[in-house]
C-alpha positions in Angstrom: -2.2 -52.4 -9.9 -2.1 -48.6 -11.0 0.5 -46.4 -10.1 0.1 -43.2 -8.8 3.2 -40.4 -9.3 3.3 -37.5 -7.2 4.5 -34.2 -8.7 7.2 -32.4 -6.6 5.7 -29.9 -4.5 6.6 -26.0 -5.6 7.1 -23.3 -3.4 4.9 -20.1 -4.4 7.0 -16.8 -3.6 4.9 -13.9 -2.0 4.7 -12.1 -5.1 3.4 -15.0 -7.3 1.0 -15.7 -4.5 -0.5 -12.2 -4.4 -0.8 -11.9 -8.6 -2.4 -15.5 -8.8 -4.9 -14.9 -5.8 -5.3 -11.3 -5.6 -8.9 -11.8 -3.7 -6.8 -13.5 -1.2 -5.7 -9.9 0.0 -8.0 -7.5 -1.4 -11.1 -9.5 -1.7 -11.4 -9.4 -5.4 -10.3 -10.9 -8.6 -8.0 -9.8 -11.0 -10.9 -9.3 -13.5 -12.7 -7.2 -11.2 -13.2 -3.6 -12.3 -13.1 -2.8 -8.4 -9.3 -4.3 -8.2 -7.8 -1.1 -8.3 -10.3 0.6 -5.3 -9.7 -2.3 -3.0 -5.6 -2.1 -3.3 -6.1 1.5 -2.4 -8.7 0.8 0.3 -6.4 -1.8 1.8 -3.4 0.2 2.0 -5.5 3.0 3.7 -6.6 0.6 5.8 -3.3 -0.3 6.7 -2.0 3.1 7.1 -4.7 4.3 9.2 -4.5 1.9 11.7 -1.9 1.9 14.8 -0.8 -1.3 16.9 -2.8 0.0 19.5 -5.6 -0.1 17.6 -6.4 3.6 17.2 -6.5 5.5 14.1 -3.6 7.7 13.2 -3.7 10.6 10.5 -3.4 10.0 6.8 -3.8 11.4 3.6 -4.5 10.3 0.2 -3.7 11.3 -3.1 -5.1 9.7 -6.4 -2.6 10.8 -8.9 -4.3 8.8 -11.8 -6.6 5.7 -12.6 -3.8 3.2 -11.8 -1.9 5.4 -9.5 -2.2 6.7 -5.5 -0.2 8.0 -2.4 -0.9 7.2 0.9 0.4 9.4 3.5 1.1 7.8 7.2 2.5 9.5 10.8 3.2 5.3 11.8 5.9 6.1 13.7 8.1 3.0 14.3 9.3 1.1 17.5 12.4 1.3 19.4 13.3 -2.0 18.6 13.0 -1.0 15.0 15.2 2.2 15.3 17.7 -0.3 16.7 17.4 -2.7 13.8 17.2 0.4 11.2 16.7 -0.4 7.8 16.3 -2.2 5.1 12.8 -4.1 6.2 10.6 -6.7 4.2 12.2 -8.2 1.1 15.3 -6.0 1.8 13.7 -2.8 1.2 11.8 -0.2 3.0 8.2 -2.0 2.6 6.8 -2.5 5.7 9.3 -1.4 8.0 6.6 -0.6 11.0 5.3 -4.2 11.1 6.6 -7.0 9.2 3.1 -8.9 9.7 1.3 -5.7 7.9 0.8 -7.2 4.3 -1.4 -4.6 2.6 1.6 -2.0 1.2 3.8 -5.4 -0.1 0.8 -6.7 -1.6 0.1 -3.8 -3.4 3.8 -3.2 -4.7 3.4 -6.9 -5.9 0.7 -5.5 -8.4 2.7 -2.7 -9.2 5.3 -1.9 -12.0 6.6 0.9 -9.5 6.6 1.6 -6.2 8.4 4.8 -4.1 8.7 4.5 -0.6 9.9 7.2 1.9 10.3 7.0 5.4 10.9 9.6 7.9 12.9 9.0 11.1 13.8 12.3 13.6 14.2 14.3 10.6 15.9 12.0 8.6 14.4 10.9 5.3 14.8 7.7 3.2 13.8 6.6 -0.1 13.6 3.8 -2.2 12.0 2.6 -5.4 10.7 -0.8 -6.0 9.9 -2.7 -9.8 7.6 -5.5 -8.0 9.0 -6.2 -5.0 12.5 -5.5 -5.8 14.5 -2.4 -4.9 16.3 -1.0 -7.8 18.9 0.3 -5.9 20.2 1.1 -2.2 18.0 3.4 -0.4 18.1 7.4 -0.9 19.0 9.8 2.3 17.3 13.3 2.6 16.3 16.0 5.0 12.9 14.9 6.2 10.0 17.1 5.7 8.0 15.6 8.6 9.9 14.1 12.6 8.3 10.6 11.5 5.9 9.0 8.9 5.9 7.4 5.7 4.7 8.0 2.2 4.4 5.7 -0.4 2.9 5.9 -3.7 2.1 2.8 -5.9 1.7 2.8 -9.6 -0.4 -0.7 -10.3 0.7 -2.8 -13.7 -1.8 -1.7 -16.4 -1.1 -5.1 -18.1 -2.2 -6.6 -14.9 -5.5 -4.5 -13.7 -6.8 -4.3 -17.4 -8.3 -1.9 -19.8 -10.8 0.5 -18.4 -10.1 -0.5 -14.7 -9.6 2.4 -12.4 -9.8 3.5 -9.0 -13.4 4.7 -8.4 -14.3 8.5 -8.7 -15.5 10.7 -5.9 -14.6 8.3 -3.0 -14.9 9.1 0.9 -13.0 8.3 3.6 -15.7 5.8 4.9 -15.7 3.6 1.8 -12.1 3.4 2.4 -12.0 2.4 5.9 -14.7 -0.9 6.4 -15.3 -1.7 10.3 -13.9 -5.1 10.8 -14.5 -5.3 14.5 -10.6 -4.4 15.4 -10.9 -0.4 16.3 -10.6 -0.1 19.6 -11.9 3.6 18.5 -15.6 3.5 19.2 -17.0 5.8 17.4 -14.3 5.5 15.1 -13.3 8.8 13.3 -12.2 8.4 9.9 -12.3 11.7 8.5 -9.2 12.2 6.6 -8.2 14.2 3.3 -8.7 12.7 -0.1 -7.0 14.5 -3.0 -8.2 13.3 -6.6 -5.8 14.7 -8.8 -7.9 13.8 -11.8 -11.4 15.8 -10.3 -8.8 19.0 -10.2 -7.4 18.5 -13.4 -11.1 17.9 -14.9 -12.1 21.3 -13.2 -8.7 23.3 -14.2 -9.7 22.4 -17.9 -13.8 22.9 -17.8 -12.4 26.6 -16.6 
């Protein structure tokens, strides 16, 4: 009688799962040149949508081919204020909603992530390598009453040579309508500052 062996099941943690199957989070595989842009798209979509389905105020800054910053006016709930910090993965990630996976998935593909959370004039800053905090959060005077500002530096060894966030992005390209927005018609205008373009224009003068 032929015998079969069953290998023990191995639990894959969130970071490993994202890096092994990025298409499950960002719609494209690791070898796709569109991956950096799709990561930015997912984070921008997440930041733009409030819990009630309406749109908040966000801005996007592209610092380099593989780095970007998204600022949002998302405000924490009373429950989250009571629980305070830290949030998901023992960090400031996903403080606003544990089910909002985009910032955490983007951090999993990053060599460095810097998170700022602003609450009632108090600011909290933390740096991550992957999903691991490099140290405790730092406190500072917040520039705004509430909101978040997160900068992602995507891993160049993961994304591959020549991959980059697309040039000349428009807000509507970072906001795909999937039927989940309560606002209609959708108002998706928000600033996108591409520092690469500004640098190129400065050098050409």
